[in-house]
N, CA, C, O and CB atoms as a CASP TS submission, in Angstrom:
PFRMAT TS
TARGET T0000
AUTHOR 0000-0000-0000
METHOD Language model
MODEL 1
PARENT N/A
ATOM      1  N   MET     1     114.605 101.795 101.156  1.00  0.00           N
ATOM      2  CA  MET     1     114.389 100.905  99.950  1.00  0.00           C
ATOM      3  C   MET     1     114.425 101.707  98.733  1.00  0.00           C
ATOM      4  O   MET     1     113.932 102.835  98.707  1.00  0.00           O
ATOM      5  CB  MET     1     113.053 100.145 100.006  1.00  0.00           C
ATOM      6  N   ALA     2     115.001 101.158  97.697  1.00  0.00           N
ATOM      7  CA  ALA     2     115.080 101.913  96.495  1.00  0.00           C
ATOM      8  C   ALA     2     113.867 101.891  95.586  1.00  0.00           C
ATOM      9  O   ALA     2     112.963 101.101  95.858  1.00  0.00           O
ATOM     10  CB  ALA     2     116.197 101.463  95.770  1.00  0.00           C
ATOM     11  N   VAL     3     113.780 102.578  94.673  1.00  0.00           N
ATOM     12  CA  VAL     3     112.644 102.633  93.507  1.00  0.00           C
ATOM     13  C   VAL     3     113.303 102.400  92.328  1.00  0.00           C
ATOM     14  O   VAL     3     114.167 103.149  91.873  1.00  0.00           O
ATOM     15  CB  VAL     3     111.839 104.018  93.349  1.00  0.00           C
ATOM     16  N   HIS     4     112.839 101.161  91.709  1.00  0.00           N
ATOM     17  CA  HIS     4     113.496 100.777  90.351  1.00  0.00           C
ATOM     18  C   HIS     4     112.296 101.187  89.369  1.00  0.00           C
ATOM     19  O   HIS     4     111.097 101.035  89.605  1.00  0.00           O
ATOM     20  CB  HIS     4     113.974  99.011  90.222  1.00  0.00           C
ATOM     21  N   THR     5     112.863 101.730  88.239  1.00  0.00           N
ATOM     22  CA  THR     5     111.846 102.090  87.130  1.00  0.00           C
ATOM     23  C   THR     5     112.079 101.299  85.896  1.00  0.00           C
ATOM     24  O   THR     5     113.233 101.094  85.519  1.00  0.00           O
ATOM     25  CB  THR     5     111.913 103.603  86.746  1.00  0.00           C
ATOM     26  N   TYR     6     111.071 100.849  85.254  1.00  0.00           N
ATOM     27  CA  TYR     6     111.194 100.095  84.016  1.00  0.00           C
ATOM     28  C   TYR     6     110.237 100.639  82.995  1.00  0.00           C
ATOM     29  O   TYR     6     109.206 101.193  83.379  1.00  0.00           O
ATOM     30  CB  TYR     6     110.939  98.608  84.247  1.00  0.00           C
ATOM     31  N   ASN     7     110.508 100.518  81.747  1.00  0.00           N
ATOM     32  CA  ASN     7     109.637 100.717  80.673  1.00  0.00           C
ATOM     33  C   ASN     7     108.925  99.342  80.301  1.00  0.00           C
ATOM     34  O   ASN     7     109.649  98.349  80.231  1.00  0.00           O
ATOM     35  CB  ASN     7     110.431 101.316  79.484  1.00  0.00           C
ATOM     36  N   VAL     8     107.765  99.229  80.093  1.00  0.00           N
ATOM     37  CA  VAL     8     107.068  97.890  79.936  1.00  0.00           C
ATOM     38  C   VAL     8     106.100  98.274  78.719  1.00  0.00           C
ATOM     39  O   VAL     8     105.400  99.286  78.714  1.00  0.00           O
ATOM     40  CB  VAL     8     106.209  97.328  81.415  1.00  0.00           C
ATOM     41  N   ALA     9     106.156  97.342  77.702  1.00  0.00           N
ATOM     42  CA  ALA     9     105.451  97.571  76.450  1.00  0.00           C
ATOM     43  C   ALA     9     103.949  97.228  76.757  1.00  0.00           C
ATOM     44  O   ALA     9     103.412  96.261  76.217  1.00  0.00           O
ATOM     45  CB  ALA     9     106.073  96.664  75.231  1.00  0.00           C
ATOM     46  N   MET    10     103.305  98.018  77.610  1.00  0.00           N
ATOM     47  CA  MET    10     101.916  98.004  77.755  1.00  0.00           C
ATOM     48  C   MET    10     101.083  98.660  76.763  1.00  0.00           C
ATOM     49  O   MET    10     101.359  99.831  76.504  1.00  0.00           O
ATOM     50  CB  MET    10     101.624  98.516  78.911  1.00  0.00           C
ATOM     51  N   THR    11     100.108  98.104  76.162  1.00  0.00           N
ATOM     52  CA  THR    11      99.255  98.906  75.307  1.00  0.00           C
ATOM     53  C   THR    11      97.711  99.068  75.720  1.00  0.00           C
ATOM     54  O   THR    11      96.986  99.857  75.114  1.00  0.00           O
ATOM     55  CB  THR    11      99.333  98.300  73.956  1.00  0.00           C
ATOM     56  N   CYS    12      97.296  98.363  76.670  1.00  0.00           N
ATOM     57  CA  CYS    12      95.918  98.497  77.089  1.00  0.00           C
ATOM     58  C   CYS    12      95.697  98.168  78.392  1.00  0.00           C
ATOM     59  O   CYS    12      96.640  97.657  78.995  1.00  0.00           O
ATOM     60  CB  CYS    12      95.072  97.759  76.340  1.00  0.00           C
ATOM     61  N   GLY    13      94.536  98.367  79.039  1.00  0.00           N
ATOM     62  CA  GLY    13      94.314  97.962  80.353  1.00  0.00           C
ATOM     63  C   GLY    13      94.516  96.552  80.872  1.00  0.00           C
ATOM     64  O   GLY    13      94.729  96.229  82.041  1.00  0.00           O
ATOM     65  N   GLY    14      94.406  95.715  79.740  1.00  0.00           N
ATOM     66  CA  GLY    14      94.653  94.296  80.148  1.00  0.00           C
ATOM     67  C   GLY    14      96.110  94.130  80.431  1.00  0.00           C
ATOM     68  O   GLY    14      96.477  93.438  81.381  1.00  0.00           O
ATOM     69  N   CYS    15      96.976  94.755  79.622  1.00  0.00           N
ATOM     70  CA  CYS    15      98.272  94.654  79.858  1.00  0.00           C
ATOM     71  C   CYS    15      98.764  95.156  81.218  1.00  0.00           C
ATOM     72  O   CYS    15      99.612  94.555  81.877  1.00  0.00           O
ATOM     73  CB  CYS    15      98.891  95.285  78.849  1.00  0.00           C
ATOM     74  N   SER    16      98.202  96.245  81.578  1.00  0.00           N
ATOM     75  CA  SER    16      98.600  96.907  82.899  1.00  0.00           C
ATOM     76  C   SER    16      97.871  96.122  84.041  1.00  0.00           C
ATOM     77  O   SER    16      98.359  96.091  85.171  1.00  0.00           O
ATOM     78  CB  SER    16      98.175  98.533  82.933  1.00  0.00           C
ATOM     79  N   GLY    17      96.880  95.586  83.785  1.00  0.00           N
ATOM     80  CA  GLY    17      96.305  94.685  84.722  1.00  0.00           C
ATOM     81  C   GLY    17      97.009  93.422  85.021  1.00  0.00           C
ATOM     82  O   GLY    17      96.994  92.914  86.142  1.00  0.00           O
ATOM     83  N   ALA    18      97.634  92.915  83.987  1.00  0.00           N
ATOM     84  CA  ALA    18      98.554  91.627  84.109  1.00  0.00           C
ATOM     85  C   ALA    18      99.716  92.012  84.856  1.00  0.00           C
ATOM     86  O   ALA    18     100.082  91.282  85.776  1.00  0.00           O
ATOM     87  CB  ALA    18      99.037  91.005  82.697  1.00  0.00           C
ATOM     88  N   VAL    19     100.356  93.083  84.578  1.00  0.00           N
ATOM     89  CA  VAL    19     101.414  93.520  85.556  1.00  0.00           C
ATOM     90  C   VAL    19     101.130  93.694  86.952  1.00  0.00           C
ATOM     91  O   VAL    19     101.887  93.329  87.852  1.00  0.00           O
ATOM     92  CB  VAL    19     101.912  94.696  85.178  1.00  0.00           C
ATOM     93  N   THR    20      99.832  94.356  87.139  1.00  0.00           N
ATOM     94  CA  THR    20      99.437  94.724  88.506  1.00  0.00           C
ATOM     95  C   THR    20      99.224  93.399  89.235  1.00  0.00           C
ATOM     96  O   THR    20      99.695  93.255  90.363  1.00  0.00           O
ATOM     97  CB  THR    20      98.115  95.651  88.536  1.00  0.00           C
ATOM     98  N   ARG    21      98.501  92.381  88.610  1.00  0.00           N
ATOM     99  CA  ARG    21      98.376  91.107  89.353  1.00  0.00           C
ATOM    100  C   ARG    21      99.582  90.443  89.727  1.00  0.00           C
ATOM    101  O   ARG    21      99.710  89.921  90.834  1.00  0.00           O
ATOM    102  CB  ARG    21      97.645  90.194  88.629  1.00  0.00           C
ATOM    103  N   ILE    22     100.585  90.440  88.741  1.00  0.00           N
ATOM    104  CA  ILE    22     101.831  89.645  89.108  1.00  0.00           C
ATOM    105  C   ILE    22     102.595  90.189  90.233  1.00  0.00           C
ATOM    106  O   ILE    22     103.143  89.472  91.071  1.00  0.00           O
ATOM    107  CB  ILE    22     102.763  89.553  87.958  1.00  0.00           C
ATOM    108  N   LEU    23     102.625  91.597  90.239  1.00  0.00           N
ATOM    109  CA  LEU    23     103.338  92.441  91.382  1.00  0.00           C
ATOM    110  C   LEU    23     102.553  92.183  92.755  1.00  0.00           C
ATOM    111  O   LEU    23     103.167  91.980  93.803  1.00  0.00           O
ATOM    112  CB  LEU    23     103.320  94.154  91.011  1.00  0.00           C
ATOM    113  N   THR    24     101.168  92.202  92.681  1.00  0.00           N
ATOM    114  CA  THR    24     100.546  91.959  93.750  1.00  0.00           C
ATOM    115  C   THR    24     100.765  90.708  94.414  1.00  0.00           C
ATOM    116  O   THR    24     100.788  90.666  95.644  1.00  0.00           O
ATOM    117  CB  THR    24      99.388  92.121  93.513  1.00  0.00           C
ATOM    118  N   LYS    25     100.936  89.637  93.678  1.00  0.00           N
ATOM    119  CA  LYS    25     101.212  88.286  94.167  1.00  0.00           C
ATOM    120  C   LYS    25     102.612  87.998  94.490  1.00  0.00           C
ATOM    121  O   LYS    25     102.946  87.106  95.270  1.00  0.00           O
ATOM    122  CB  LYS    25     100.783  87.327  93.214  1.00  0.00           C
ATOM    123  N   GLN    26     103.481  88.827  93.829  1.00  0.00           N
ATOM    124  CA  GLN    26     104.955  88.368  93.972  1.00  0.00           C
ATOM    125  C   GLN    26     105.712  89.275  95.154  1.00  0.00           C
ATOM    126  O   GLN    26     106.700  88.885  95.775  1.00  0.00           O
ATOM    127  CB  GLN    26     105.774  88.568  92.434  1.00  0.00           C
ATOM    128  N   LEU    27     105.057  90.549  95.338  1.00  0.00           N
ATOM    129  CA  LEU    27     105.757  91.482  96.300  1.00  0.00           C
ATOM    130  C   LEU    27     105.349  91.141  97.785  1.00  0.00           C
ATOM    131  O   LEU    27     104.300  90.571  98.082  1.00  0.00           O
ATOM    132  CB  LEU    27     105.377  93.032  95.960  1.00  0.00           C
ATOM    133  N   GLY    28     106.226  91.524  98.603  1.00  0.00           N
ATOM    134  CA  GLY    28     105.817  91.348 100.002  1.00  0.00           C
ATOM    135  C   GLY    28     105.446  92.532 100.743  1.00  0.00           C
ATOM    136  O   GLY    28     105.224  93.597 100.167  1.00  0.00           O
ATOM    137  N   GLU    29     105.368  92.388 102.028  1.00  0.00           N
ATOM    138  CA  GLU    29     104.820  93.527 102.984  1.00  0.00           C
ATOM    139  C   GLU    29     105.973  94.509 102.891  1.00  0.00           C
ATOM    140  O   GLU    29     107.149  94.142 102.883  1.00  0.00           O
ATOM    141  CB  GLU    29     104.494  93.029 104.656  1.00  0.00           C
ATOM    142  N   GLY    30     105.540  95.911 102.813  1.00  0.00           N
ATOM    143  CA  GLY    30     106.328  96.915 102.698  1.00  0.00           C
ATOM    144  C   GLY    30     106.920  97.339 101.231  1.00  0.00           C
ATOM    145  O   GLY    30     107.543  98.383 101.038  1.00  0.00           O
ATOM    146  N   GLU    31     106.659  96.474 100.345  1.00  0.00           N
ATOM    147  CA  GLU    31     106.975  96.785  98.980  1.00  0.00           C
ATOM    148  C   GLU    31     105.756  97.364  98.196  1.00  0.00           C
ATOM    149  O   GLU    31     104.621  96.890  98.246  1.00  0.00           O
ATOM    150  CB  GLU    31     107.494  95.534  98.301  1.00  0.00           C
ATOM    151  N   LYS    32     106.137  98.446  97.469  1.00  0.00           N
ATOM    152  CA  LYS    32     105.052  99.181  96.736  1.00  0.00           C
ATOM    153  C   LYS    32     105.379  99.305  95.196  1.00  0.00           C
ATOM    154  O   LYS    32     106.525  99.225  94.753  1.00  0.00           O
ATOM    155  CB  LYS    32     104.865 100.646  97.371  1.00  0.00           C
ATOM    156  N   PHE    33     104.384  99.485  94.519  1.00  0.00           N
ATOM    157  CA  PHE    33     104.618  99.739  93.081  1.00  0.00           C
ATOM    158  C   PHE    33     103.497 100.639  92.442  1.00  0.00           C
ATOM    159  O   PHE    33     102.413 100.880  92.973  1.00  0.00           O
ATOM    160  CB  PHE    33     104.698  98.371  92.319  1.00  0.00           C
ATOM    161  N   ASP    34     103.922 101.092  91.235  1.00  0.00           N
ATOM    162  CA  ASP    34     102.937 101.992  90.394  1.00  0.00           C
ATOM    163  C   ASP    34     103.029 101.604  89.137  1.00  0.00           C
ATOM    164  O   ASP    34     104.137 101.598  88.602  1.00  0.00           O
ATOM    165  CB  ASP    34     103.178 103.480  90.420  1.00  0.00           C
ATOM    166  N   VAL    35     101.988 101.244  88.496  1.00  0.00           N
ATOM    167  CA  VAL    35     101.891 100.951  86.972  1.00  0.00           C
ATOM    168  C   VAL    35     101.242 102.175  86.382  1.00  0.00           C
ATOM    169  O   VAL    35     100.166 102.617  86.785  1.00  0.00           O
ATOM    170  CB  VAL    35     101.000  99.580  86.605  1.00  0.00           C
ATOM    171  N   ASN    36     101.913 102.666  85.464  1.00  0.00           N
ATOM    172  CA  ASN    36     101.374 103.856  84.701  1.00  0.00           C
ATOM    173  C   ASN    36     101.305 103.504  83.249  1.00  0.00           C
ATOM    174  O   ASN    36     102.331 103.469  82.569  1.00  0.00           O
ATOM    175  CB  ASN    36     102.268 105.148  84.895  1.00  0.00           C
ATOM    176  N   LEU    37     100.054 103.227  82.728  1.00  0.00           N
ATOM    177  CA  LEU    37      99.805 102.676  81.409  1.00  0.00           C
ATOM    178  C   LEU    37     100.032 103.793  80.347  1.00  0.00           C
ATOM    179  O   LEU    37     100.511 103.493  79.253  1.00  0.00           O
ATOM    180  CB  LEU    37      98.341 102.088  81.322  1.00  0.00           C
ATOM    181  N   GLU    38      99.707 105.036  80.640  1.00  0.00           N
ATOM    182  CA  GLU    38     100.037 106.023  79.683  1.00  0.00           C
ATOM    183  C   GLU    38     101.430 106.322  79.459  1.00  0.00           C
ATOM    184  O   GLU    38     101.861 106.612  78.343  1.00  0.00           O
ATOM    185  CB  GLU    38      99.435 107.154  80.004  1.00  0.00           C
ATOM    186  N   ALA    39     102.144 106.258  80.502  1.00  0.00           N
ATOM    187  CA  ALA    39     103.714 106.542  80.274  1.00  0.00           C
ATOM    188  C   ALA    39     104.471 105.229  79.917  1.00  0.00           C
ATOM    189  O   ALA    39     105.651 105.203  79.567  1.00  0.00           O
ATOM    190  CB  ALA    39     104.429 107.186  81.665  1.00  0.00           C
ATOM    191  N   LYS    40     103.619 104.084  80.050  1.00  0.00           N
ATOM    192  CA  LYS    40     104.196 102.734  79.875  1.00  0.00           C
ATOM    193  C   LYS    40     105.375 102.414  80.900  1.00  0.00           C
ATOM    194  O   LYS    40     106.355 101.765  80.535  1.00  0.00           O
ATOM    195  CB  LYS    40     104.726 102.605  78.402  1.00  0.00           C
ATOM    196  N   THR    41     105.253 102.834  82.028  1.00  0.00           N
ATOM    197  CA  THR    41     106.231 102.665  83.148  1.00  0.00           C
ATOM    198  C   THR    41     105.852 102.010  84.338  1.00  0.00           C
ATOM    199  O   THR    41     104.667 102.040  84.668  1.00  0.00           O
ATOM    200  CB  THR    41     106.681 103.848  83.551  1.00  0.00           C
ATOM    201  N   VAL    42     106.731 101.393  85.066  1.00  0.00           N
ATOM    202  CA  VAL    42     106.394 100.563  86.179  1.00  0.00           C
ATOM    203  C   VAL    42     107.448 100.980  87.186  1.00  0.00           C
ATOM    204  O   VAL    42     108.626 100.953  86.829  1.00  0.00           O
ATOM    205  CB  VAL    42     106.391  98.984  85.840  1.00  0.00           C
ATOM    206  N   LYS    43     107.093 101.406  88.544  1.00  0.00           N
ATOM    207  CA  LYS    43     108.011 101.645  89.490  1.00  0.00           C
ATOM    208  C   LYS    43     107.683 100.748  90.602  1.00  0.00           C
ATOM    209  O   LYS    43     106.531 100.472  90.940  1.00  0.00           O
ATOM    210  CB  LYS    43     108.060 103.041  89.861  1.00  0.00           C
ATOM    211  N   VAL    44     108.879 100.253  91.220  1.00  0.00           N
ATOM    212  CA  VAL    44     108.685  99.319  92.256  1.00  0.00           C
ATOM    213  C   VAL    44     109.687  99.795  93.403  1.00  0.00           C
ATOM    214  O   VAL    44     110.883 100.009  93.208  1.00  0.00           O
ATOM    215  CB  VAL    44     108.944  97.798  91.733  1.00  0.00           C
ATOM    216  N   GLN    45     109.059  99.924  94.575  1.00  0.00           N
ATOM    217  CA  GLN    45     109.850 100.351  95.796  1.00  0.00           C
ATOM    218  C   GLN    45     110.102  99.034  96.458  1.00  0.00           C
ATOM    219  O   GLN    45     109.180  98.352  96.905  1.00  0.00           O
ATOM    220  CB  GLN    45     109.061 101.432  96.801  1.00  0.00           C
ATOM    221  N   THR    46     111.281  98.705  96.512  1.00  0.00           N
ATOM    222  CA  THR    46     111.915  97.399  97.292  1.00  0.00           C
ATOM    223  C   THR    46     113.244  97.426  97.649  1.00  0.00           C
ATOM    224  O   THR    46     114.012  98.327  97.312  1.00  0.00           O
ATOM    225  CB  THR    46     111.841  96.170  96.519  1.00  0.00           C
ATOM    226  N   ALA    47     113.582  96.352  98.405  1.00  0.00           N
ATOM    227  CA  ALA    47     115.051  96.243  98.886  1.00  0.00           C
ATOM    228  C   ALA    47     115.579  95.139  97.993  1.00  0.00           C
ATOM    229  O   ALA    47     116.759  94.819  98.136  1.00  0.00           O
ATOM    230  CB  ALA    47     115.235  95.866 100.555  1.00  0.00           C
ATOM    231  N   ARG    48     114.733  94.435  96.963  1.00  0.00           N
ATOM    232  CA  ARG    48     115.294  93.473  96.033  1.00  0.00           C
ATOM    233  C   ARG    48     116.073  94.118  95.081  1.00  0.00           C
ATOM    234  O   ARG    48     116.069  95.349  95.055  1.00  0.00           O
ATOM    235  CB  ARG    48     114.308  92.690  95.373  1.00  0.00           C
ATOM    236  N   SER    49     116.745  93.475  94.289  1.00  0.00           N
ATOM    237  CA  SER    49     117.495  93.856  93.100  1.00  0.00           C
ATOM    238  C   SER    49     116.738  94.255  91.836  1.00  0.00           C
ATOM    239  O   SER    49     115.668  93.688  91.618  1.00  0.00           O
ATOM    240  CB  SER    49     118.334  92.780  92.766  1.00  0.00           C
ATOM    241  N   ALA    50     117.156  95.109  91.047  1.00  0.00           N
ATOM    242  CA  ALA    50     116.528  95.486  89.859  1.00  0.00           C
ATOM    243  C   ALA    50     116.345  94.367  88.951  1.00  0.00           C
ATOM    244  O   ALA    50     115.276  94.305  88.345  1.00  0.00           O
ATOM    245  CB  ALA    50     117.243  96.511  89.226  1.00  0.00           C
ATOM    246  N   ASP    51     117.262  93.442  88.761  1.00  0.00           N
ATOM    247  CA  ASP    51     117.046  92.289  87.886  1.00  0.00           C
ATOM    248  C   ASP    51     116.064  91.333  88.391  1.00  0.00           C
ATOM    249  O   ASP    51     115.344  90.686  87.630  1.00  0.00           O
ATOM    250  CB  ASP    51     118.280  91.587  87.655  1.00  0.00           C
ATOM    251  N   GLU    52     116.020  91.223  89.810  1.00  0.00           N
ATOM    252  CA  GLU    52     114.863  90.273  90.320  1.00  0.00           C
ATOM    253  C   GLU    52     113.555  90.714  90.059  1.00  0.00           C
ATOM    254  O   GLU    52     112.701  89.871  89.782  1.00  0.00           O
ATOM    255  CB  GLU    52     114.900  90.060  91.773  1.00  0.00           C
ATOM    256  N   ILE    53     113.248  91.988  90.108  1.00  0.00           N
ATOM    257  CA  ILE    53     112.001  92.662  89.962  1.00  0.00           C
ATOM    258  C   ILE    53     111.620  92.700  88.357  1.00  0.00           C
ATOM    259  O   ILE    53     110.467  92.539  87.956  1.00  0.00           O
ATOM    260  CB  ILE    53     112.127  94.159  90.626  1.00  0.00           C
ATOM    261  N   LYS    54     112.841  92.954  87.429  1.00  0.00           N
ATOM    262  CA  LYS    54     112.525  92.819  86.156  1.00  0.00           C
ATOM    263  C   LYS    54     112.020  91.369  85.801  1.00  0.00           C
ATOM    264  O   LYS    54     110.986  91.185  85.159  1.00  0.00           O
ATOM    265  CB  LYS    54     113.667  93.218  85.397  1.00  0.00           C
ATOM    266  N   GLU    55     112.770  90.423  86.232  1.00  0.00           N
ATOM    267  CA  GLU    55     112.229  89.117  85.914  1.00  0.00           C
ATOM    268  C   GLU    55     110.663  88.843  86.289  1.00  0.00           C
ATOM    269  O   GLU    55     109.849  88.251  85.580  1.00  0.00           O
ATOM    270  CB  GLU    55     113.104  88.115  86.637  1.00  0.00           C
ATOM    271  N   ILE    56     110.448  89.401  87.535  1.00  0.00           N
ATOM    272  CA  ILE    56     108.959  89.263  87.979  1.00  0.00           C
ATOM    273  C   ILE    56     108.055  89.893  86.956  1.00  0.00           C
ATOM    274  O   ILE    56     107.069  89.289  86.535  1.00  0.00           O
ATOM    275  CB  ILE    56     108.683  89.965  89.403  1.00  0.00           C
ATOM    276  N   ILE    57     108.375  91.087  86.557  1.00  0.00           N
ATOM    277  CA  ILE    57     107.507  91.882  85.628  1.00  0.00           C
ATOM    278  C   ILE    57     107.387  91.196  84.319  1.00  0.00           C
ATOM    279  O   ILE    57     106.333  91.088  83.692  1.00  0.00           O
ATOM    280  CB  ILE    57     108.055  93.302  85.406  1.00  0.00           C
ATOM    281  N   ALA    58     108.548  90.740  83.951  1.00  0.00           N
ATOM    282  CA  ALA    58     108.619  90.003  82.572  1.00  0.00           C
ATOM    283  C   ALA    58     107.709  88.783  82.355  1.00  0.00           C
ATOM    284  O   ALA    58     107.385  88.400  81.231  1.00  0.00           O
ATOM    285  CB  ALA    58     110.037  89.504  82.347  1.00  0.00           C
ATOM    286  N   LYS    59     107.323  88.206  83.481  1.00  0.00           N
ATOM    287  CA  LYS    59     106.369  86.973  83.486  1.00  0.00           C
ATOM    288  C   LYS    59     105.078  87.383  82.865  1.00  0.00           C
ATOM    289  O   LYS    59     104.309  86.519  82.443  1.00  0.00           O
ATOM    290  CB  LYS    59     106.080  86.399  84.980  1.00  0.00           C
ATOM    291  N   CYS    60     104.788  88.689  82.782  1.00  0.00           N
ATOM    292  CA  CYS    60     103.342  89.009  82.103  1.00  0.00           C
ATOM    293  C   CYS    60     103.564  88.895  80.644  1.00  0.00           C
ATOM    294  O   CYS    60     102.576  89.000  79.917  1.00  0.00           O
ATOM    295  CB  CYS    60     102.718  90.570  82.451  1.00  0.00           C
ATOM    296  N   GLY    61     104.884  88.667  80.048  1.00  0.00           N
ATOM    297  CA  GLY    61     105.028  88.313  78.730  1.00  0.00           C
ATOM    298  C   GLY    61     105.180  89.589  77.874  1.00  0.00           C
ATOM    299  O   GLY    61     105.117  89.525  76.646  1.00  0.00           O
ATOM    300  N   LYS    62     105.394  90.831  78.579  1.00  0.00           N
ATOM    301  CA  LYS    62     105.531  92.091  77.855  1.00  0.00           C
ATOM    302  C   LYS    62     107.009  92.227  77.903  1.00  0.00           C
ATOM    303  O   LYS    62     107.670  91.663  78.775  1.00  0.00           O
ATOM    304  CB  LYS    62     104.717  93.360  78.490  1.00  0.00           C
ATOM    305  N   ALA    63     107.595  93.055  76.868  1.00  0.00           N
ATOM    306  CA  ALA    63     108.923  93.395  76.756  1.00  0.00           C
ATOM    307  C   ALA    63     109.281  94.351  77.959  1.00  0.00           C
ATOM    308  O   ALA    63     108.657  95.412  77.957  1.00  0.00           O
ATOM    309  CB  ALA    63     109.183  94.027  75.372  1.00  0.00           C
ATOM    310  N   THR    64     110.179  94.156  78.986  1.00  0.00           N
ATOM    311  CA  THR    64     110.551  94.976  79.916  1.00  0.00           C
ATOM    312  C   THR    64     111.965  95.522  80.039  1.00  0.00           C
ATOM    313  O   THR    64     112.882  94.702  79.989  1.00  0.00           O
ATOM    314  CB  THR    64     110.235  94.407  80.935  1.00  0.00           C
ATOM    315  N   THR    65     112.201  96.598  80.169  1.00  0.00           N
ATOM    316  CA  THR    65     113.517  97.310  80.004  1.00  0.00           C
ATOM    317  C   THR    65     113.772  98.046  81.327  1.00  0.00           C
ATOM    318  O   THR    65     112.943  98.877  81.698  1.00  0.00           O
ATOM    319  CB  THR    65     113.507  98.356  78.735  1.00  0.00           C
ATOM    320  N   PHE    66     114.857  97.797  82.056  1.00  0.00           N
ATOM    321  CA  PHE    66     115.226  98.655  83.180  1.00  0.00           C
ATOM    322  C   PHE    66     115.749  99.972  82.722  1.00  0.00           C
ATOM    323  O   PHE    66     116.459 100.185  81.739  1.00  0.00           O
ATOM    324  CB  PHE    66     116.245  97.989  84.046  1.00  0.00           C
ATOM    325  N   VAL    67     115.260 100.866  83.636  1.00  0.00           N
ATOM    326  CA  VAL    67     115.530 102.421  83.260  1.00  0.00           C
ATOM    327  C   VAL    67     116.539 102.904  84.316  1.00  0.00           C
ATOM    328  O   VAL    67     117.646 103.363  84.036  1.00  0.00           O
ATOM    329  CB  VAL    67     114.076 103.431  83.314  1.00  0.00           C
ATOM    330  N   SER    68     116.055 102.757  85.533  1.00  0.00           N
ATOM    331  CA  SER    68     116.953 103.509  86.520  1.00  0.00           C
ATOM    332  C   SER    68     116.614 102.988  87.959  1.00  0.00           C
ATOM    333  O   SER    68     115.599 102.320  88.155  1.00  0.00           O
ATOM    334  CB  SER    68     116.716 105.165  86.426  1.00  0.00           C
ATOM    335  N   THR    69     117.489 103.309  88.958  1.00  0.00           N
ATOM    336  CA  THR    69     117.194 102.971  90.341  1.00  0.00           C
ATOM    337  C   THR    69     117.505 104.384  90.976  1.00  0.00           C
ATOM    338  O   THR    69     118.484 105.051  90.640  1.00  0.00           O
ATOM    339  CB  THR    69     118.122 101.656  90.964  1.00  0.00           C
ATOM    340  N   ASP    70     116.552 104.793  91.957  1.00  0.00           N
ATOM    341  CA  ASP    70     116.753 106.005  92.849  1.00  0.00           C
ATOM    342  C   ASP    70     116.602 105.467  94.156  1.00  0.00           C
ATOM    343  O   ASP    70     115.560 104.921  94.520  1.00  0.00           O
ATOM    344  CB  ASP    70     115.747 107.216  92.606  1.00  0.00           C
ATOM    345  N   ASP    71     117.683 105.612  94.927  1.00  0.00           N
ATOM    346  CA  ASP    71     117.891 105.269  96.333  1.00  0.00           C
ATOM    347  C   ASP    71     117.168 106.118  97.217  1.00  0.00           C
ATOM    348  O   ASP    71     116.806 105.716  98.323  1.00  0.00           O
ATOM    349  CB  ASP    71     119.272 105.315  96.695  1.00  0.00           C
ATOM    350  N   ALA    72     116.902 107.418  96.748  1.00  0.00           N
ATOM    351  CA  ALA    72     116.386 108.450  97.673  1.00  0.00           C
ATOM    352  C   ALA    72     114.748 108.583  97.372  1.00  0.00           C
ATOM    353  O   ALA    72     114.063 109.388  98.003  1.00  0.00           O
ATOM    354  CB  ALA    72     117.232 109.939  97.416  1.00  0.00           C
ATOM    355  N   ALA    73     114.224 107.764  96.405  1.00  0.00           N
ATOM    356  CA  ALA    73     112.916 108.084  96.091  1.00  0.00           C
ATOM    357  C   ALA    73     111.932 107.246  96.796  1.00  0.00           C
ATOM    358  O   ALA    73     112.417 106.267  97.364  1.00  0.00           O
ATOM    359  CB  ALA    73     112.726 108.002  94.710  1.00  0.00           C
ATOM    360  N   SER    74     110.496 107.432  96.897  1.00  0.00           N
ATOM    361  CA  SER    74     109.696 106.622  97.593  1.00  0.00           C
ATOM    362  C   SER    74     108.420 106.718  96.886  1.00  0.00           C
ATOM    363  O   SER    74     108.156 107.750  96.270  1.00  0.00           O
ATOM    364  CB  SER    74     109.638 106.956  99.018  1.00  0.00           C
ATOM    365  N   LEU    75     107.504 105.611  96.924  1.00  0.00           N
ATOM    366  CA  LEU    75     106.231 105.673  96.391  1.00  0.00           C
ATOM    367  C   LEU    75     105.210 105.908  97.501  1.00  0.00           C
ATOM    368  O   LEU    75     104.012 105.994  97.230  1.00  0.00           O
ATOM    369  CB  LEU    75     105.947 104.439  95.626  1.00  0.00           C
TER
END
């Protein structure tokens, strides 16, 4: 599975909590994620496309920008 990285306009714990809640509900077994409020990044390990994950993260209402995909990385 690839790791997709996104910049997300998170400014507080509430913002990162919203992203965490959405990903917890939307991701399936074997998929992992890391939300880093300080760096304002979200990394998701998944077999899904980067665009599909971006749409899921964007449901929190924060500006979300795709950064990169690393096929060799893992979380």
